[in-house]
C-alpha positions as CSV (number, residue, x, y, z in Angstrom):
1,M,40.3,-13.5,-0.3
2,T,36.8,-12.0,0.2
3,G,33.8,-13.9,1.6
4,S,32.1,-14.0,-1.8
5,Q,35.3,-15.4,-3.4
6,R,35.5,-18.1,-0.7
7,V,31.8,-19.0,-1.4
8,R,32.4,-19.3,-5.1
9,R,35.2,-21.7,-4.4
10,W,32.9,-24.0,-2.5
11,S,31.8,-27.2,-4.3
12,L,28.2,-27.4,-5.6
13,R,27.4,-30.0,-2.9
14,T,28.6,-27.7,-0.1
15,R,26.6,-24.8,-1.5
16,L,23.5,-26.9,-1.8
17,A,24.0,-28.2,1.7
18,V,24.5,-24.7,3.2
19,I,21.5,-23.3,1.3
20,A,19.2,-26.2,2.4
21,G,20.5,-26.0,6.0
22,L,20.1,-22.2,6.2
23,A,16.6,-22.4,4.8
24,L,15.5,-24.9,7.5
25,A,17.4,-23.1,10.2
26,V,15.9,-19.7,9.3
27,T,12.4,-21.3,9.2
28,A,13.0,-22.8,12.6
29,V,14.2,-19.5,14.1
30,A,11.2,-17.7,12.5
31,V,8.7,-20.2,14.0
32,C,10.3,-20.1,17.4
33,A,10.4,-16.3,17.4
34,G,6.8,-16.2,16.3
35,A,5.8,-18.5,19.1
36,W,7.7,-16.4,21.7
37,L,6.0,-13.2,20.4
38,A,2.6,-14.9,20.5
39,L,3.1,-16.0,24.1
40,R,4.3,-12.5,25.1
41,Q,1.2,-10.9,23.6
42,S,-1.0,-13.5,25.2
43,L,0.5,-12.8,28.6
44,L,0.1,-9.0,28.2
45,T,-3.5,-9.5,27.2
46,S,-4.1,-11.6,30.3
47,A,-2.5,-8.9,32.5
48,D,-4.7,-6.3,30.9
49,R,-7.8,-8.4,31.7
50,D,-6.7,-8.7,35.3
51,L,-6.3,-5.0,35.5
52,D,-9.8,-4.4,34.1
53,R,-11.3,-6.8,36.7
54,V,-9.4,-5.0,39.5
55,V,-10.5,-1.5,38.4
56,Q,-14.1,-2.6,37.9
57,G,-14.2,-4.5,41.2
58,P,-12.7,-3.6,44.6
59,V,-10.9,-0.4,43.4
60,A,-14.0,1.1,41.9
61,M,-15.2,2.8,45.1
62,L,-11.8,3.6,46.7
63,D,-11.1,7.2,47.6
64,E,-8.0,8.8,49.1
65,D,-9.1,8.1,52.7
66,L,-9.9,4.5,52.1
67,L,-6.7,4.0,50.1
68,R,-4.5,5.5,52.9
69,A,-6.3,3.3,55.5
70,L,-5.8,0.0,53.6
71,P,-4.1,-2.4,56.0
72,P,-1.0,-4.3,54.8
73,S,-3.0,-7.6,55.0
74,S,-5.5,-6.4,52.4
75,P,-5.4,-8.2,49.1
76,L,-5.1,-4.8,47.4
77,S,-1.8,-4.3,49.3
78,N,0.1,-7.4,48.1
79,T,3.4,-6.9,46.3
80,D,2.1,-8.0,42.9
81,L,-0.5,-5.3,42.8
82,R,0.0,-1.6,43.2
83,I,-2.7,1.1,43.4
84,Q,-2.5,4.8,43.6
85,L,-4.7,7.8,42.9
86,L,-3.3,10.5,40.6
87,S,-4.1,14.2,40.9
88,P,-3.9,16.7,37.9
89,D,-0.9,18.3,39.6
90,G,1.0,15.0,39.5
91,S,0.7,14.2,43.2
92,T,-0.2,10.6,44.1
93,V,-2.0,8.8,47.0
94,R,-1.3,5.2,47.8
95,P,-1.5,2.7,50.6
96,A,1.0,3.1,53.4
97,G,4.2,1.3,52.8
98,Q,3.4,0.5,49.2
99,P,5.9,1.8,46.5
100,G,4.5,4.1,44.0
101,L,4.2,3.7,40.2
102,P,6.1,5.9,37.8
103,V,3.9,8.6,36.2
104,T,4.3,9.0,32.5
105,S,3.1,11.7,30.2
106,A,0.2,9.5,29.1
107,D,-0.8,9.1,32.8
108,S,-0.7,12.9,33.3
109,A,-2.9,13.4,30.2
110,V,-5.5,11.1,31.8
111,A,-5.3,13.0,35.1
112,A,-5.7,16.3,33.3
113,G,-8.8,15.1,31.5
114,R,-7.2,15.0,28.0
115,A,-7.6,11.2,27.8
116,D,-9.9,8.6,29.4
117,S,-7.4,5.9,30.0
118,A,-3.8,4.7,29.2
119,R,-2.1,1.3,29.2
120,H,1.6,0.8,29.2
121,T,4.4,-1.2,30.8
122,V,6.9,0.4,33.2
123,S,10.1,-0.7,34.9
124,T,10.6,-0.4,38.7
125,P,13.3,-1.6,41.1
126,D,11.0,-4.5,41.8
127,G,10.6,-5.5,38.2
128,R,8.3,-4.6,35.3
129,Y,4.6,-3.7,35.9
130,R,1.7,-3.5,33.5
131,V,-0.2,-0.3,34.3
132,L,-3.8,0.8,33.7
133,T,-4.6,4.5,34.3
134,L,-8.3,5.3,34.3
135,R,-10.3,8.5,34.8
136,R,-13.3,7.7,36.9
137,A,-16.8,9.3,36.7
138,G,-16.2,11.5,39.7
139,G,-13.1,13.1,38.1
140,T,-10.5,11.1,40.1
141,T,-7.9,9.2,38.3
142,V,-6.8,5.7,39.5
143,Q,-3.7,3.8,38.5
144,V,-3.4,0.1,39.0
145,G,-0.2,-1.8,38.2
146,R,0.2,-5.6,38.0
147,S,3.6,-7.2,38.4
148,L,5.0,-9.0,35.3
149,R,7.6,-10.9,37.3
150,A,5.9,-14.3,36.8
151,D,5.1,-13.5,33.1
152,D,8.8,-12.5,32.5
153,G,9.9,-15.8,34.1
154,T,7.6,-17.7,31.8
155,L,8.8,-15.8,28.8
156,R,12.4,-16.4,29.8
157,R,11.9,-20.2,30.2
158,F,10.0,-20.4,27.0
159,G,12.7,-18.4,25.2
160,L,15.4,-20.8,26.4
161,L,13.3,-23.7,25.3
162,M,12.8,-22.1,21.9
163,A,16.5,-21.3,21.6
164,G,17.4,-24.9,22.4
165,L,14.8,-26.1,19.9
166,A,16.1,-23.7,17.2
167,A,19.7,-24.9,17.9
168,F,18.6,-28.6,17.6
169,V,16.7,-27.8,14.4
170,A,19.7,-26.0,13.0
171,A,21.9,-29.0,13.7
172,G,19.4,-31.2,12.1
173,A,19.1,-28.8,9.2
174,A,22.8,-29.0,8.6
175,L,22.5,-32.8,8.4
176,A,19.4,-32.5,6.3
177,G,21.2,-30.2,4.0
178,Q,23.9,-32.8,3.4
179,V,21.3,-35.4,2.7
180,V,19.4,-33.1,0.3
181,A,22.6,-32.2,-1.5
182,A,23.7,-35.8,-1.7
183,T,20.3,-36.9,-3.0
184,G,20.0,-34.0,-5.5
185,L,23.5,-34.4,-6.8
186,R,23.4,-38.2,-7.2
187,P,22.1,-38.0,-10.8
188,I,24.8,-35.4,-11.6
189,N,27.4,-37.6,-10.0
190,R,26.3,-40.4,-12.3
191,L,26.5,-38.1,-15.2
192,T,30.0,-36.9,-14.2
193,T,31.2,-40.5,-13.8
194,A,29.8,-41.4,-17.2
195,A,31.4,-38.3,-18.8
196,T,34.7,-39.1,-17.1
197,A,34.5,-42.7,-18.4
198,V,33.9,-41.4,-21.9
199,A,36.9,-39.1,-21.7
200,A,39.1,-41.9,-20.4
201,T,38.0,-44.6,-22.8
202,Q,37.1,-42.4,-25.8
203,D,34.1,-44.6,-26.2
204,L,31.4,-42.3,-27.6
205,Q,28.9,-45.2,-27.9
206,Q,28.5,-45.5,-24.1
207,P,25.0,-44.2,-23.4
208,I,23.9,-42.3,-20.3
209,D,20.9,-43.4,-18.3
210,T,18.0,-41.0,-19.1
211,A,15.3,-42.4,-16.9
212,G,12.8,-39.8,-15.7
213,D,11.5,-36.5,-17.1
214,D,13.2,-34.0,-14.8
215,E,16.0,-31.5,-15.6
216,I,18.7,-34.0,-14.9
217,A,17.1,-36.5,-17.3
218,R,16.9,-33.8,-20.0
219,L,20.6,-33.0,-19.3
220,A,21.5,-36.6,-19.8
221,Q,19.5,-36.8,-23.0
222,A,21.3,-33.7,-24.3
223,F,24.6,-35.3,-23.3
224,N,23.6,-38.5,-25.3
225,T,22.7,-36.3,-28.3
226,M,26.1,-34.6,-28.0
227,L,27.8,-38.0,-27.9
228,A,25.9,-39.2,-30.9
229,A,26.8,-36.1,-32.8
230,L,30.5,-36.5,-31.8
231,Q,30.4,-40.2,-32.8
232,T,28.9,-39.2,-36.2
233,A,31.6,-36.6,-36.7
234,R,34.3,-39.0,-35.7
235,Q,33.0,-41.6,-38.1
236,A,32.8,-39.0,-40.9
237,Q,36.3,-37.9,-40.1
238,Q,37.5,-41.5,-40.1
239,R,35.8,-42.2,-43.4
240,L,37.4,-39.0,-44.8
241,V,40.8,-40.1,-43.7
242,E,40.4,-43.6,-45.0
243,D,38.9,-42.4,-48.3
244,A,41.6,-39.8,-48.7
245,A,44.3,-42.3,-48.1
246,H,42.8,-44.6,-50.7
247,E,42.3,-41.9,-53.3
248,L,45.8,-40.4,-52.7
249,R,47.4,-43.7,-53.1
250,T,46.8,-44.0,-56.8
251,P,48.3,-40.6,-57.9
252,M,51.1,-40.9,-55.4
253,T,52.0,-44.4,-56.7
254,G,52.0,-43.1,-60.3
255,L,54.0,-40.1,-59.4
256,H,56.5,-42.3,-57.5
257,T,56.8,-44.8,-60.3
258,N,57.5,-42.1,-62.9
259,L,60.0,-40.4,-60.7
260,E,61.8,-43.7,-60.2
261,L,61.8,-44.4,-63.9
262,L,63.2,-40.9,-64.6
263,L,65.9,-41.3,-62.0
264,K,67.0,-44.7,-63.1
265,A,66.8,-44.2,-66.9
266,G,68.4,-40.8,-66.8
267,D,70.0,-39.7,-70.0
268,R,69.3,-43.1,-71.7
269,L,65.7,-42.0,-72.3
270,E,64.8,-40.7,-75.8
271,A,63.8,-37.0,-75.8
272,A,60.3,-37.9,-76.8
273,D,60.0,-40.5,-74.0
274,R,61.4,-38.0,-71.5
275,D,58.9,-35.3,-72.6
276,N,56.0,-37.8,-72.3
277,L,57.2,-38.8,-68.9
278,L,57.5,-35.2,-67.7
279,R,54.0,-34.5,-69.0
280,D,52.7,-37.4,-67.1
281,L,54.4,-36.2,-64.0
282,R,52.9,-32.7,-64.4
283,A,49.4,-34.2,-65.0
284,Q,49.8,-36.4,-61.9
285,S,51.0,-33.5,-59.8
286,R,48.1,-31.4,-60.9
287,E,45.7,-34.2,-60.2
288,L,47.3,-34.6,-56.7
289,D,47.1,-30.9,-56.1
290,H,43.5,-30.8,-57.2
291,L,42.6,-33.7,-54.9
292,V,44.4,-32.1,-51.9
293,R,42.6,-28.8,-52.5
294,E,39.3,-30.6,-52.6
295,L,40.1,-32.4,-49.4
296,V,41.1,-29.2,-47.7
297,T,37.9,-27.5,-48.8
298,L,35.8,-30.4,-47.6
299,A,37.6,-30.8,-44.3
300,R,37.3,-27.2,-43.2
301,A,34.4,-24.8,-43.3
302,D,36.1,-21.6,-42.2
303,A,33.2,-19.2,-41.6
304,A,35.6,-16.7,-40.1
305,E,37.4,-16.2,-43.4
306,D,34.0,-16.1,-45.3
307,P,31.4,-14.3,-43.1
308,A,27.8,-14.7,-44.1
309,T,26.0,-11.7,-45.6
310,D,22.9,-10.8,-47.5
311,L,23.4,-11.3,-51.3
312,D,21.5,-12.0,-54.5
313,L,22.0,-15.6,-55.6
314,A,21.2,-14.6,-59.2
315,D,24.1,-12.1,-59.3
316,L,26.4,-14.7,-57.7
317,A,25.4,-17.3,-60.2
318,A,25.9,-14.9,-63.1
319,A,29.4,-14.0,-61.9
320,T,30.2,-17.7,-61.4
321,V,29.0,-18.6,-65.0
322,E,31.3,-15.9,-66.4
323,R,34.2,-17.5,-64.4
324,A,33.3,-20.9,-65.8
325,R,33.2,-19.6,-69.3
326,A,36.7,-18.3,-68.9
327,R,37.9,-21.7,-67.6
328,T,36.1,-23.7,-70.3
329,P,35.7,-21.5,-73.4
330,D,34.1,-24.4,-75.4
331,A,31.2,-24.8,-72.9
332,R,27.9,-23.1,-73.6
333,F,25.9,-21.8,-70.6
334,E,22.3,-20.7,-70.8
335,L,21.4,-18.6,-67.8
336,T,17.9,-17.7,-66.6
337,T,17.7,-15.6,-63.4
338,A,15.3,-13.5,-61.3
339,P,16.2,-11.5,-58.2
340,T,16.7,-14.1,-55.4
341,P,17.9,-12.7,-52.1
342,V,19.6,-15.1,-49.7
343,H,21.8,-14.9,-46.6
344,G,25.1,-16.9,-46.9
345,R,28.8,-17.0,-47.3
346,P,29.7,-15.7,-50.8
347,A,32.9,-17.7,-51.4
348,A,31.3,-21.0,-50.3
349,L,28.2,-20.4,-52.4
350,E,30.3,-19.5,-55.4
351,R,32.3,-22.7,-54.9
352,M,29.0,-24.7,-54.8
353,V,27.8,-23.2,-58.0
354,L,31.1,-23.6,-59.7
355,N,31.3,-27.3,-58.8
356,L,27.8,-27.9,-60.3
357,L,28.9,-26.1,-63.5
358,D,32.1,-28.1,-63.7
359,N,30.2,-31.3,-63.2
360,A,27.7,-30.4,-65.9
361,V,30.5,-29.5,-68.4
362,K,32.5,-32.7,-67.5
363,F,29.6,-35.1,-68.2
364,G,27.8,-33.1,-70.9
365,P,28.6,-33.5,-74.6
366,P,31.4,-31.2,-75.9
367,G,29.8,-27.8,-76.7
368,G,26.5,-29.0,-75.3
369,P,24.4,-26.5,-73.4
370,V,24.4,-26.2,-69.6
371,H,21.1,-24.8,-68.3
372,V,21.4,-22.6,-65.2
373,R,18.3,-21.2,-63.6
374,V,17.9,-19.1,-60.4
375,T,14.5,-18.1,-59.0
376,T,12.4,-18.0,-55.9
377,T,9.7,-20.7,-55.5
378,G,6.9,-21.5,-53.1
379,E,4.1,-19.5,-51.5
380,A,4.6,-16.4,-49.4
381,S,4.8,-18.4,-46.1
382,G,7.2,-21.0,-47.5
383,R,9.3,-19.3,-50.2
384,R,12.8,-20.5,-50.9
385,A,15.6,-19.7,-53.3
386,E,16.1,-22.4,-56.0
387,L,19.1,-23.0,-58.2
388,T,19.0,-25.7,-61.0
389,V,21.8,-26.9,-63.2
390,A,21.0,-29.3,-66.0
391,D,23.2,-30.9,-68.7
392,H,22.6,-33.1,-71.8
393,G,24.9,-35.9,-70.6
394,P,24.2,-39.5,-69.9
395,G,22.4,-38.7,-66.7
396,I,22.5,-40.5,-63.4
397,D,21.5,-44.1,-62.8
398,P,18.5,-44.0,-60.5
399,A,20.2,-46.6,-58.3
400,E,23.1,-44.2,-57.7
401,R,21.2,-40.9,-57.1
402,G,21.2,-41.5,-53.3
403,R,25.0,-41.8,-53.2
404,V,25.9,-39.1,-55.8
405,F,26.7,-36.6,-53.0
406,D,28.9,-39.0,-51.0
407,R,32.6,-38.3,-50.7
408,F,34.7,-40.0,-53.4
409,H,31.7,-41.6,-55.0
410,R,32.1,-42.0,-58.8
411,G,29.1,-43.4,-60.7
412,S,29.2,-45.9,-63.4
413,T,29.2,-43.2,-66.1
414,A,32.2,-41.4,-64.5
415,T,34.8,-44.1,-64.5
416,A,36.4,-42.8,-67.7
417,T,36.2,-39.1,-66.6
418,P,38.9,-37.5,-64.5
419,G,37.9,-36.2,-61.1
420,S,38.3,-36.8,-57.4
421,G,34.7,-37.6,-56.5
422,L,34.6,-34.7,-54.1
423,G,32.9,-31.9,-56.1
424,L,29.3,-32.9,-55.4
425,A,30.2,-33.7,-51.7
426,I,31.4,-30.1,-51.3
427,V,28.1,-28.9,-52.9
428,A,26.1,-31.0,-50.4
429,Q,28.2,-29.7,-47.4
430,V,27.9,-26.0,-48.5
431,V,24.1,-26.4,-48.9
432,H,23.8,-28.2,-45.6
433,D,25.8,-25.5,-43.8
434,H,23.3,-22.9,-45.2
435,G,20.3,-24.8,-44.0
436,G,19.2,-25.8,-47.4
437,G,18.7,-29.0,-49.4
438,V,20.1,-30.5,-52.6
439,G,18.9,-33.3,-54.9
440,A,19.7,-35.0,-58.2
441,D,17.2,-36.0,-60.8
442,E,16.8,-36.8,-64.5
443,R,16.4,-33.8,-66.9
444,P,13.3,-34.1,-69.1
445,G,14.8,-35.1,-72.5
446,G,17.9,-36.7,-71.0
447,G,20.8,-35.6,-68.8
448,A,21.3,-34.8,-65.2
449,L,19.4,-32.2,-63.3
450,F,20.7,-30.9,-59.9
451,R,18.4,-28.8,-57.8
452,V,19.5,-26.7,-54.8
453,W,17.1,-25.0,-52.2
454,L,18.2,-22.3,-49.9
455,P,16.2,-20.3,-47.3
456,P,15.6,-16.8,-48.5
457,T,16.7,-13.6,-46.7
458,P,13.8,-12.6,-44.4
459,A,12.0,-9.5,-45.7
460,P,12.5,-6.4,-43.6
461,P,9.6,-5.4,-41.3
462,R,7.2,-2.9,-42.8
463,S,6.9,0.6,-41.1
464,G,3.5,-0.2,-39.7
465,D,4.6,-3.6,-38.1
466,P,5.2,-3.7,-34.4
């Protein structure tokens, strides 16, 4: 297993703790390193000032003879300070018994007159020295070196102190990372506990605390919204099952009764009674088949089998009217259309139009006209596709218009008319799935008027548009 794979297997809490700890540790190391470098530069600057004072002070008038004659007791002969004169040929003159300083190319350049001065740090058997090489007015070149032994000791002690401090901060950072991770994940842990409780109890009405306005609070609000949607879907599913069981009970009871009668009576039934009974069985089986098909249509909205596409609602309505004419030859449809582009699922929209036509034929007078109109309404910024279907039937009681699209609802004028009470519910579902709206009203002059609105297909961008 690679390192990246191991990291991905860490828990979120561990990753947050490591990230927070590393951030604090890196910050501490950077601060300590910066302090050490600042001290190092300060010590070098101090050494350079000491060299400047020596060169401008007692060394200023030294020549070769004086330098050779310096007694060991002279302050200029102490071990922390080295002085030598440098010739252009590379030879040096220094006090007796004093070790010399290494001569670099920069020093040779000063002695040859190609540079006025040079500063650098050299290493000797006695430790490091800070060296100033200066060409004097008389043409001689003097080199002065100051020992950095004390400075290096200071840097070493300070470095150990900073290393200990960084280690202490790193340990504290690890602990702080755990605290930060625990504090940051506490709301997520509460959300996880609540989600686990919902999964265990199946109680979708158990709200999550949404106090605050941070990302976790918004996540909790989204979770509550999801729970509310799931609860609504569950209630709708439960209503569908309960209503379906209720509606299926009547045809199933009739079918069962007629079958029992047919089995018990057998050959004792008159031919006419047997034919009537068989016709009833066929009608009941058809009613049951129709009801089951409506339930299946309502329960599943399979977009994979009916993908959305751009289409003309006017053409679809015209084709559906022809289909309705073939099914009900006695019905009279009056169609008025204009090009109305929409984006939708053709089979679902055709079922929606067909259900509206069937409803109008069912409740309209025999041979009465059914008015179908398809057009685009609204201004340019708010245009929408509109389909209206109107009949000359008894209309819809105003008190029932709010429930006419409910599942299994049958109005007071529909009690004597066969049907499942699902046709308009399917219409409402299809329209809702397409982002539209549907309403029921009274047709001027009497009858029902159903109006469907759908969002139009967006116009393609013009060639000059960005």
